C-alpha positions in Angstrom: -102.8 -6.1 -52.9 -103.3 -4.8 -49.4 -99.7 -5.8 -48.4 -98.3 -3.9 -51.4 -100.4 -0.8 -50.4 -99.0 -1.0 -46.9 -95.4 -1.2 -48.2 -96.0 1.9 -50.4 -97.4 3.8 -47.5 -94.5 2.9 -45.2 -92.0 3.9 -47.9 -93.7 7.2 -48.5 -93.8 7.9 -44.8 -90.0 7.2 -44.5 -89.2 9.5 -47.4 -91.4 12.2 -46.0 -89.8 11.8 -42.5 -86.3 12.1 -43.9 -87.2 15.1 -46.0 -88.8 16.8 -43.0 -85.8 15.9 -40.8 -83.4 17.4 -43.4 -85.5 20.5 -43.7 -85.5 21.0 -40.0 -81.7 20.5 -39.8 -81.3 23.1 -42.6 -83.5 25.7 -40.8 -81.8 25.1 -37.5 -79.6 28.0 -36.2 -77.9 25.9 -33.6 -74.5 24.2 -33.8 -72.7 21.1 -32.6 -69.5 21.3 -30.8 -67.1 18.3 -30.8 -64.2 18.3 -28.4 -61.4 15.8 -28.4 -58.4 16.2 -26.2 -57.1 19.8 -27.0 -59.0 20.0 -30.3 -62.5 21.6 -30.5 -64.7 21.5 -33.6 -67.9 23.4 -34.2 -70.2 22.2 -37.0 -73.8 22.6 -38.1 -76.4 19.9 -37.2 -76.7 18.8 -40.8 -73.0 18.3 -41.2 -73.0 16.4 -37.9 -75.8 14.1 -39.1 -73.9 13.4 -42.4 -70.7 12.6 -40.5 -72.5 10.2 -38.2 -74.1 8.5 -41.3 -70.7 8.0 -43.1 -69.1 6.9 -39.9 -71.7 4.1 -39.4 -71.4 3.2 -43.1 -67.6 2.9 -42.9 -68.0 0.8 -39.7 -70.4 -1.5 -41.5 -68.0 -1.9 -44.5 -65.2 -2.7 -42.2 -67.2 -5.4 -40.5 -68.0 -7.0 -43.9 -64.3 -6.9 -45.0 -63.3 -8.6 -41.7 -66.1 -11.2 -42.2 -64.8 -11.9 -45.7 -61.2 -12.5 -44.6 -62.5 -14.6 -41.7 -64.5 -16.7 -44.2 -61.5 -17.2 -46.4 -59.4 -18.3 -43.5 -62.1 -20.8 -42.4 -62.4 -22.1 -46.0 -58.7 -22.6 -46.1 -58.9 -24.4 -42.8 -61.6 -26.8 -44.1 -64.5 -25.4 -42.1 -67.9 -25.1 -43.7 -68.5 -21.6 -45.1 -70.6 -20.0 -47.7 -67.7 -20.5 -50.2 -67.4 -24.2 -49.3 -71.2 -24.6 -49.6 -71.1 -23.1 -53.0 -68.4 -25.5 -54.2 -70.2 -28.4 -52.5 -73.4 -27.6 -54.2 -71.6 -27.4 -57.5 -70.0 -30.9 -56.9 -73.4 -32.3 -55.9 -75.0 -31.0 -59.0 -72.3 -32.6 -61.2 -72.5 -35.8 -59.1 -76.2 -36.2 -59.4 -76.1 -35.4 -63.1 -73.6 -38.2 -63.5 -75.7 -40.5 -61.3 -78.8 -39.8 -63.4 -76.9 -40.5 -66.6 -75.6 -43.7 -65.1 -79.1 -44.9 -64.3 -80.4 -44.1 -67.8 -77.4 -45.9 -69.3 -78.1 -48.9 -67.1 -81.7 -49.0 -68.1 -80.7 -48.7 -71.8 -78.3 -51.6 -71.5 -75.2 -49.5 -71.9 -73.1 -51.2 -69.2 -69.8 -49.5 -70.0 -71.3 -46.0 -70.0 -73.2 -46.8 -66.7 -69.9 -47.9 -65.0 -68.1 -44.7 -66.2 -70.9 -42.4 -65.1 -71.1 -44.2 -61.7 -67.4 -43.7 -61.2 -67.7 -40.0 -62.0 -70.7 -39.7 -59.6 -68.7 -41.4 -56.8 -65.9 -38.9 -57.4 -68.2 -36.0 -56.7 -70.7 -37.5 -54.3 -68.8 -40.0 -52.2 -72.0 -42.1 -52.0 -70.8 -45.7 -52.5 -74.1 -47.2 -51.5 -75.5 -45.8 -54.8 -72.6 -45.9 -57.2 -71.5 -49.5 -56.2 -75.0 -50.7 -56.8 -75.0 -49.2 -60.4 -71.6 -50.6 -61.1 -72.5 -54.1 -59.8 -75.7 -54.2 -61.9 -73.9 -52.8 -65.0 -71.2 -55.5 -64.6 -74.0 -58.1 -64.4 -75.4 -56.8 -67.7 -71.9 -57.1 -69.3 -71.5 -60.6 -67.8 -68.4 -59.4 -66.0 -68.9 -61.7 -63.0 -65.7 -60.9 -61.1 -66.4 -57.1 -61.1 -70.1 -57.6 -60.2 -69.2 -60.0 -57.4 -66.6 -57.5 -56.1 -69.0 -54.6 -55.9 -71.8 -56.8 -54.5 -69.4 -57.6 -51.6 -68.8 -53.9 -51.1 -72.6 -53.4 -50.7 -72.5 -55.8 -47.7 -70.6 -53.1 -45.7 -73.6 -50.7 -45.5 -76.8 -51.7 -43.6 -78.9 -50.0 -46.3 -77.5 -52.1 -49.1 -76.7 -55.3 -47.3 -79.8 -57.1 -48.6 -79.1 -56.1 -52.2 -75.6 -57.3 -51.9 -76.6 -60.7 -50.5 -79.2 -61.1 -53.3 -76.6 -60.3 -55.9 -74.0 -62.7 -54.5 -76.7 -65.4 -54.2 -77.6 -65.1 -57.9 -74.0 -65.6 -58.8 -73.7 -68.6 -56.6 -76.8 -70.1 -58.2 -75.4 -69.6 -61.7 -72.1 -71.2 -60.5 -74.1 -74.2 -59.2 -73.1 -73.6 -55.6 -76.5 -74.6 -54.1 -75.2 -74.9 -50.6 -73.8 -71.4 -50.3 -76.8 -70.0 -52.2 -79.1 -71.6 -49.7 -77.3 -70.0 -46.8 -77.4 -66.6 -48.5 -81.1 -67.0 -49.2 -81.7 -67.8 -45.5 -79.8 -64.6 -44.6 -81.7 -62.5 -47.1 -85.0 -63.9 -45.7 -84.0 -63.0 -42.2 -83.4 -59.4 -43.3 -86.6 -59.1 -45.3 -89.0 -61.9 -44.6 -91.8 -60.2 -46.6 -89.7 -60.1 -49.9 -91.6 -62.4 -52.2 -88.8 -63.3 -54.7 -86.5 -64.2 -51.8 -89.2 -66.4 -50.3 -89.6 -68.2 -53.7 -85.9 -68.7 -54.2 -85.5 -70.0 -50.6 -88.4 -72.3 -50.9 -87.0 -73.8 -54.2 -83.5 -74.2 -52.7 -84.9 -75.8 -49.5 -87.0 -78.2 -51.6 -84.1 -79.1 -53.8 -82.0 -79.7 -50.7 -84.8 -81.8 -49.2 -85.1 -79.5 -46.2 -88.8 -80.1 -46.0 -89.3 -78.7 -42.5 -87.5 -75.5 -43.4 -89.5 -75.2 -46.7 -92.8 -75.5 -44.7 -91.7 -72.6 -42.5 -91.0 -70.5 -45.6 -94.3 -71.5 -47.1 -96.1 -70.4 -43.9 -94.3 -67.1 -44.1 -95.7 -66.6 -47.6 -99.2 -67.2 -46.2 -98.6 -65.0 -43.2 -97.7 -62.0 -45.3 -100.5 -62.5 -47.8 -98.3 -63.6 -50.7 -100.0 -66.9 -51.3 -103.7 -67.9 -51.5 -104.8 -70.2 -48.7 -105.9 -73.0 -51.1 -102.5 -72.9 -52.9 -100.8 -72.9 -49.5 -102.7 -76.0 -48.4 -101.7 -77.9 -51.6 -98.0 -77.0 -51.4 -97.9 -77.6 -47.7 -99.4 -81.1 -48.4 -96.6 -81.7 -50.9 -94.0 -80.7 -48.4 -95.6 -82.8 -45.7 -95.6 -85.9 -48.0 -92.0 -85.3 -48.9 -91.1 -85.0 -45.2 -93.0 -88.2 -44.5 -91.0 -90.1 -47.2 -87.8 -88.7 -45.7 -88.8 -89.9 -42.3 -89.8 -93.3 -43.6 -86.4 -93.6 -45.2 -84.9 -93.1 -41.8 -86.9 -96.1 -40.5 -89.4 -94.0 -38.5 -92.5 -95.8 -39.7 -95.0 -94.3 -37.1 -93.9 -90.7 -37.6 -93.9 -91.2 -41.4 -97.4 -92.5 -41.2 -98.7 -89.5 -39.2 -97.0 -87.1 -41.6 -98.6 -88.8 -44.6 -102.0 -88.7 -43.0 -101.5 -84.9 -42.4 -100.5 -84.5 -46.0 -103.7 -86.3 -47.1 -105.8 -84.2 -44.8 -104.3 -81.0 -46.3 -104.9 -82.1 -49.9 -107.1 -85.2 -50.5 -106.4 -85.0 -54.3 -102.7 -85.5 -53.9 -102.5 -89.2 -55.0 -99.1 -90.2 -53.5 -100.2 -88.8 -50.1 -103.5 -90.7 -50.3 -101.7 -93.9 -51.2 -99.1 -93.5 -48.4 -101.8 -92.5 -45.8 -103.9 -95.6 -46.7 -100.9 -97.9 -46.3 -100.3 -96.3 -42.9 -103.8 -97.1 -41.8 -103.5 -100.7 -43.2 -100.3 -101.1 -41.1 -102.2 -99.8 -38.1 -105.0 -102.3 -38.6 -107.6 -99.7 -39.6 -108.9 -101.0 -43.0 -112.0 -98.8 -42.9 -109.9 -95.6 -42.6 -107.7 -96.8 -45.4 -110.7 -97.6 -47.6 -112.2 -94.2 -46.9 -109.1 -92.4 -48.1 -108.8 -94.5 -51.2 -112.5 -94.0 -52.1 -112.3 -90.3 -51.6 -109.1 -90.0 -53.7 -110.6 -92.3 -56.4 -113.7 -90.1 -56.7 -111.4 -87.1 -57.2 -109.0 -88.7 -59.6 -108.7 -92.5 -60.3 -105.1 -93.5 -60.4 -103.1 -96.8 -60.7 -101.3 -96.1 -57.4 -104.6 -96.1 -55.6 -105.5 -99.4 -57.3 -102.3 -100.9 -56.0 -103.1 -99.9 -52.4 -106.7 -101.2 -52.9 -105.3 -104.6 -53.9 -103.1 -104.6 -50.8 -106.1 -103.8 -48.6 -108.2 -106.5 -50.2 -105.5 -109.2 -50.6 -107.4 -111.7 -48.5 -110.6 -111.5 -50.6 -111.3 -113.8 -53.5 -111.3 -112.4 -57.1 -115.1 -112.2 -57.2 -115.2 -110.4 -53.9 -112.4 -108.1 -55.1 -114.4 -107.2 -58.2 -117.5 -106.5 -56.1 -115.6 -104.3 -53.7 -114.0 -102.3 -56.5 -117.4 -101.7 -58.2 -118.7 -100.4 -54.9 -115.6 -98.2 -54.5 -115.8 -96.8 -58.1 -119.5 -96.5 -58.6 -119.2 -92.7 -58.9 -116.4 -93.0 -61.4 -117.7 -96.0 -63.5 -117.2 -94.1 -66.8 -113.6 -93.1 -66.0 -110.9 -94.7 -68.2 -108.8 -95.8 -65.3 -111.8 -97.5 -63.7 -112.6 -99.4 -66.9 -109.0 -100.6 -67.4 -108.5 -101.7 -63.8 -111.9 -103.5 -63.7 -111.0 -105.2 -67.0 -107.7 -106.5 -65.5 -109.5 -107.8 -62.5 -111.9 -109.8 -64.7 -108.9 -111.1 -66.6 -107.3 -112.3 -63.4 -110.6 -114.0 -62.5 -110.6 -115.7 -65.9 -113.8 -113.9 -67.0 -112.8 -112.6 -70.4 -116.2 -111.7 -71.8 -116.8 -109.4 -68.8 -113.3 -108.1 -69.2 -114.0 -107.1 -72.8 -117.3 -105.5 -71.7 -115.5 -103.5 -68.9 -113.0 -102.3 -71.5 -115.8 -100.9 -73.6 -114.8 -98.7 -76.4 -111.4 -97.7 -75.1 -109.7 -99.5 -77.9 -111.2 -96.8 -80.2 -111.2 -93.8 -77.9 -108.0 -94.5 -76.0 -105.7 -96.8 -77.9 -102.7 -96.6 -75.7 -100.1 -99.3 -74.9 -101.9 -100.5 -71.8 -105.3 -100.8 -73.4 -103.8 -102.7 -76.3 -102.0 -105.0 -73.9 -105.2 -105.7 -71.9 -107.0 -106.5 -75.2 -104.2 -108.9 -76.2 -104.7 -110.7 -72.9 -108.4 -110.9 -73.5 -107.9 -112.4 -77.0 -105.4 -115.0 -75.6 -107.9 -115.9 -72.9 -110.7 -116.3 -75.5 -108.5 -118.6 -77.5 -107.6 -116.3 -80.4 -104.6 -117.2 -82.6 -101.1 -116.2 -81.6 -100.8 -114.1 -84.8 -103.7 -111.9 -83.7 -102.3 -111.6 -80.2 -98.9 -110.7 -81.7 -100.4 -108.0 -83.9 -102.0 -106.4 -80.9 -98.7 -106.4 -79.0 -97.0 -104.9 -81.9 -99.6 -102.1 -82.0 -99.1 -101.7 -78.3 -95.4 -101.0 -79.0 -96.3 -98.2 -81.4 -99.2 -96.8 -79.3 -98.8 -93.9 -76.8 -97.9 -94.9 -73.2 -101.0 -93.4 -71.7 -101.2 -91.2 -68.6 -97.9 -90.4 -67.0 -96.4 -88.1 -64.4 -95.5 -85.0 -66.5 -94.0 -81.7 -65.4 -96.3 -78.9 -66.4 -93.4 -76.5 -66.7 -91.0 -78.4 -69.0 -93.0 -81.5 -70.0 -90.4 -83.9 -68.7 -91.7 -87.4 -68.0 -91.2 -89.1 -64.6 -91.6 -92.7 -63.8 -92.9 -91.8 -60.4 -94.2 -88.7 -58.6 -91.6 -86.4 -57.0 -92.1 -83.0 -55.4 -89.4 -81.3 -57.5 -89.0 -81.9 -61.2 -85.8 -83.7 -62.0 -85.3 -81.6 -65.2 -86.2 -78.0 -64.5 -86.2 -78.2 -60.6 -89.7 -76.7 -60.4 -91.6 -77.3 -57.3 -95.0 -79.1 -57.3 -95.4 -79.1 -61.1 -96.1 -82.8 -61.8 -99.5 -83.9 -62.9 -100.9 -87.2 -64.1 -101.9 -86.6 -67.7 -102.0 -88.0 -71.2 -99.5 -86.6 -73.7 -100.1 -86.1 -77.4 -98.1 -88.1 -79.9 -96.0 -85.0 -80.6 -95.1 -84.5 -76.9 -94.5 -88.2 -76.1 -91.1 -89.8 -76.7 -92.6 -93.3 -76.6 -91.2 -96.5 -75.1 -88.0 -97.9 -76.5 -88.6 -101.5 -75.7 -91.3 -103.9 -74.5 -89.8 -103.9 -71.1 -91.0 -100.2 -70.8 -94.6 -100.9 -71.7 -97.2 -100.5 -68.9 -97.9 -103.9 -67.4 -100.9 -104.7 -65.4 -99.1 -107.3 -63.4 -96.5 -104.8 -62.4 -99.0 -102.2 -61.4 -101.9 -104.2 -59.9 -100.8 -107.8 -59.4 -103.9 -109.5 -60.8 -101.8 -112.2 -62.5 -98.9 -112.8 -64.8 -101.0 -113.0 -68.0 -99.6 -110.0 -69.8 -96.0 -110.8 -68.8 -96.4 -114.3 -70.2 -97.8 -113.0 -73.4 -94.8 -110.6 -73.8 -92.3 -113.4 -73.2 -94.0 -115.8 -75.6 -94.5 -113.7 -78.6 -91.8 -111.0 -78.8 -88.2 -110.8 -77.6 -87.9 -107.5 -75.8 -84.2 -107.1 -76.8 -85.2 -107.0 -80.4 -88.2 -104.7 -80.0 -86.4 -101.4 -80.6 -88.7 -98.7 -82.1 -87.9 -95.4 -83.7 -90.4 -92.6 -83.4 
């Protein structure tokens, strides 16, 4: 409001000043004499003022005309001018409109439209880092791999889009099954953006699939460093990688180094059963039975498992069967109600020839957990108690039809594994195997008696079950259809 008032006052003052000035010029009795060479001109002051005004106006118009022609010449010469800026803004407007239409078409799944709009945008904008990206992703949506691959390669030329180009090419190599080149591309992408979570995940999976355990551990540490992985999850997965590295070292004949790596894996994750078994064996080889027993006991209290029972047998191989039973009871006193504890204790009693205690150790598992292994153990008890061959044969037939029991199962795809592995053999997921019972719908079931769980294979308490199988049923004729 105040500023407007000031402008009004100034305007009014100027008008008044001009009016007064013109009035003074009109009332003036003087004259102005102009002399140029031999010519002399006498005019009134008012006429002189008007001539000066029109002279200045003409000079200003002349300057503008000269400026216009100069701008035209500069425009024709390619220099930036107001005219060129006008046309450039017009092109930019059309280019960004086409770019926006291309993005919308890409999000809508209209790949052909997106490619067409991106090409139009490139014509106006000359911004390949934007348009090539749209075309590459649109070609991906159309499953046009050659075109997508071509434009992802173009993105490698610009520092701003190099990472996106590498990721795009890596995905194509993964779909083509070229794991080796995909791994190199993932490593390059990781070096460009080590904080990128999806790149870390892909690199970790490829390194694990390629058995590059040391590299995988570095990638895993990067995930922890940048806060993309909880510390407890990191410890578990680091333990899995350390165990895998230990196995790889052991395969190369480096027993001592493998033992140290397995002990580290057990320290990181005491509930990782394969690591506990391997670490315990390492201590046994070093002549440290107490350390081995401590590891087995701790792991058994977390999760009883047949692999731990195998190592326990190896540790106590010099003890008598009665001493072995006593040692195992002491080991498993905190897990006496666990199914695995009951089955293994029952097998130890069978090996000792104490069939009544074996039946007592088995308890009600025949009703609550009637799997193949429980039925086989019961058949061994009946044979030891002198029951008829027909009764034993009936139990073994039931064992064939019963579920297998706990197995290594991938939590991602439910694929069964005969032994623990860090990467699922079916879906290639990392650290997804767990020891669990499957329902009858999930389980494929054994195809012959040779596939049934056998206590002598797992624990070595004797050859009772194997003898029963050989006596009563021919495995080659024991095919079953689920």
